[in-house]
N, C-alpha and C positions, 0 to 999 in steps of 0.2 A: 502493499501499499505507500504510493505516496503523498508526501507530507505537504503542505502550501509552504512556501519558505518565507521568513520573515519581511518588513521591508528594504531591509540591507540585503535580503540574499543569502545573508551566509547562515541562520541554523532554521531547520526545522521547527516548525511550531507545534505542541502537546499540550491541550487542553485536558487536567482530571479535576477529579475531586478528592482531596483529601476528609476522611471522616477522624469526626472528633468526639469527645464525651465533653462533662458539662466543663471541664478545668481545661479545658483546649489541648487536652495530649491523642496523639493519634489512636485510635482503635481499627478492628479488623473485624469485617463482617464475613459472612460468605455469601451470602445473597441480598441484596441484589447487588452483583460485583461490574464497580466501576471500569471503565475502560480508559482508553486515549481518545481523544475527541479533537477533529480535525479543526473545530472551530468554537469561539465560547460558544455562540447560538446553538451549537450541538448538545454543550456538555448543558448548558440550562434547559436544555429541552428535555434532557436525559432526568434531570434531577426534577423537573415540576411531574415528570410519568413517576418517580422511585421515592419520592424522600418520606410520605406513608413509610413503608418496607422498611427503610434504611432510618427513620425512627421509631418503628416498634422494635426491632436490631439493638437498639440501645446507642446509635447514634443522636447527638444532643444537638451537635453544629457541625458546619460543612464549611471547607475552604477551597476555594475555587485557582486554580495555581495554572500558570503558565509556563509549560518546562519547571522550574522549579522556585519560579514567582509566586510570590501568592498576591492574588487580586483581590479577593473579598473573604470576607466570614461570614454563614449566613446560619441562624439557630433554625433549626427542626420542629417549630411548633406549628400549634393548631391558633394559634392568636395575630 
C-alpha cells in the first residue's frame, strides 16, 4: 500500500490512534484494533464508528497521531 507524502515529499504520513486510560497511560485492547490510516479524515471516521466499543473495552481517551506526533486528545464519553 502506498501512503501519501507530506508537502515536503520526504516522509510518508500515517495517521493512527493511541488508546489511553483516564491517567493518559497507553492501554491495549484486542478489539477493535486500530490501524494506520492514509488521512486524518479516515482515522476520524474510523473512531466515529468504533468509539463505543473502545469505551466498553476500558479506553477512556484517545490521541490522534500523525506518525509519532500527537495532534489532539479526546475523551470517550457520552457527554
